[in-house]
C-alpha distance (Angstrom), angle and dihedral (degrees) to the residues before:
residue distance angle dihedral
M1 . . .
L2 3.80 . .
D3 3.81 90.0 .
A4 3.81 90.8 53.8
L5 3.80 90.7 49.9
I6 3.81 92.6 49.2
E7 3.80 90.8 48.3
E8 3.81 91.3 49.7
V9 3.81 92.9 52.0
S10 3.80 95.6 42.5
T11 3.82 97.5 46.8
P12 3.81 110.5 116.5
F13 3.77 122.5 -121.2
G14 3.79 114.6 -83.1
S15 3.78 105.1 -128.5
A16 3.79 105.6 15.3
S17 3.75 139.4 33.9
V18 3.77 121.7 -106.5
A19 3.82 88.5 -109.4
V20 3.82 92.4 55.3
I21 3.81 92.4 47.4
A22 3.81 91.4 47.1
A23 3.81 90.9 49.0
R24 3.81 91.9 51.6
L25 3.80 92.1 49.7
L26 3.80 92.3 45.4
V27 3.80 93.6 49.2
A28 3.82 89.7 48.8
I29 3.81 89.3 53.2
L30 3.79 93.7 47.3
L31 3.80 97.1 45.7
A32 3.80 94.3 45.0
G33 3.79 87.2 46.9
V34 3.79 89.1 59.7
I35 3.81 90.6 53.0
G36 3.81 92.0 42.9
M37 3.79 92.0 49.2
E38 3.80 90.3 61.9
R39 3.81 89.7 53.2
E40 3.81 90.0 44.9
W41 3.83 90.9 54.4
R42 3.80 88.5 52.5
D43 3.82 89.4 51.3
K44 3.80 93.1 -122.5
P45 3.82 124.5 165.4
A46 3.81 94.6 -109.1
G47 3.77 110.8 48.6
L48 3.76 141.7 150.1
R49 3.81 101.3 -33.2
T50 3.79 95.1 41.5
H51 3.79 93.1 52.4
M52 3.80 91.2 46.3
L53 3.80 91.9 51.0
V54 3.81 92.4 47.8
A55 3.81 91.8 51.8
V56 3.80 94.9 45.1
A57 3.80 91.2 48.5
A58 3.81 91.6 49.8
C59 3.80 90.6 46.5
L60 3.79 91.2 49.0
F61 3.81 92.6 50.5
V62 3.80 90.3 54.3
L63 3.80 92.3 45.4
V64 3.80 91.8 49.7
G65 3.80 89.7 49.0
Q66 3.78 90.3 52.4
Q67 3.79 91.6 47.9
L68 3.80 92.4 49.5
S69 3.77 89.8 64.1
Y70 3.83 87.8 64.9
V71 3.82 97.9 46.8
P72 3.81 114.4 97.5
I73 3.80 106.3 -136.3
N74 3.77 101.5 164.1
E75 3.78 124.2 1.5
D76 3.82 92.4 -143.8
A77 3.81 96.3 49.2
D78 3.76 127.7 69.3
L79 3.77 112.9 -132.4
Q80 3.74 112.6 -143.0
V81 3.77 121.1 -170.5
D82 3.77 114.4 -160.5
P83 3.81 107.3 -153.7
L84 3.80 92.6 -166.5
R85 3.80 91.9 58.3
L86 3.77 89.6 49.0
I87 3.80 92.1 50.4
E88 3.80 89.9 46.3
A89 3.81 91.0 53.5
V90 3.82 92.2 49.0
T91 3.80 90.8 47.2
A92 3.80 92.8 50.3
G93 3.80 92.5 47.6
V94 3.79 94.3 49.2
A95 3.81 91.5 44.2
F96 3.81 89.8 52.9
M97 3.80 90.9 51.4
A98 3.81 92.9 44.3
A99 3.79 90.4 51.2
G100 3.79 87.8 58.5
V101 3.80 91.9 66.7
I102 3.81 93.8 49.7
F103 3.78 116.8 87.6
T104 3.78 141.3 152.3
S105 3.76 123.9 -118.8
R106 3.78 124.5 -179.6
G107 3.78 91.4 -14.3
Q108 3.81 95.0 -50.2
V109 3.80 127.3 110.4
R110 3.81 112.2 -127.0
N111 3.82 131.5 -160.0
L112 3.79 95.7 8.7
K113 3.82 91.3 137.4
T114 3.79 90.3 49.0
G115 3.81 90.5 53.4
A116 3.79 90.1 48.1
S117 3.79 91.9 48.4
M118 3.81 90.5 51.7
W119 3.80 88.7 52.2
M120 3.79 88.3 49.7
A121 3.81 90.7 50.7
G122 3.80 87.3 55.1
A123 3.80 90.4 51.6
V124 3.80 90.4 49.2
G125 3.80 89.3 51.7
V126 3.81 91.8 49.5
A127 3.82 90.7 49.9
C128 3.81 92.0 49.1
G129 3.79 92.0 47.5
A130 3.79 89.5 52.3
G131 3.81 90.7 51.9
Q132 3.80 94.1 -107.3
M133 3.80 95.1 125.9
P134 3.84 96.5 145.0
L135 3.81 88.8 53.9
A136 3.81 90.3 48.2
A137 3.81 90.8 49.2
L138 3.80 92.5 49.3
A139 3.81 91.4 48.3
T140 3.81 90.1 49.6
V141 3.80 91.8 52.7
V142 3.81 90.6 48.3
V143 3.81 92.8 48.7
V144 3.79 94.8 48.4
C145 3.80 90.5 47.2
V146 3.79 90.1 51.0
M147 3.80 92.7 47.4
V148 3.81 93.7 48.9
A149 3.81 103.7 32.0
V150 3.79 97.9 41.7
R151 3.81 90.3 48.9
R152 3.81 88.6 57.0
I153 3.80 91.1 48.2
E154 3.81 90.0 49.5
K155 3.80 90.4 51.5
W156 3.80 91.0 48.2
M157 3.82 90.2 50.6
G158 3.78 91.1 46.0
T159 3.81 94.2 -121.9
Y160 3.80 96.2 114.9
């Protein structure tokens, strides 16, 4: 029994090396940290750690989905992993959590940008998990530019 347990723990990942998986998780943490830092500076309810956790969880769900396609469950059955269903489930879960930070007070909606940034952190995590780290990095740069630059424009226009 101990041999079976040791073999289970020491078995390499099915589709990617440990280094590739670690890189994807690390990039998800770093990119979501950039998005979360902007929310942290604004003293919003979901900041650096929350965004990092959302992205790592989304990345991990994609990685696990990819790994499941390499795990033999039943020799007679074909295992089919549908990446779109996996992404849909991650999106729905993150959206549910993001909706929890959005509320109305005195007729005004609060924390809508924080909810959207959490959803974006989930998308960054999904992209990293799928190996699309340059896309995730580009999206992160775009999001941070939008969050910072548009806020300045809104202040200049007097709408913020």
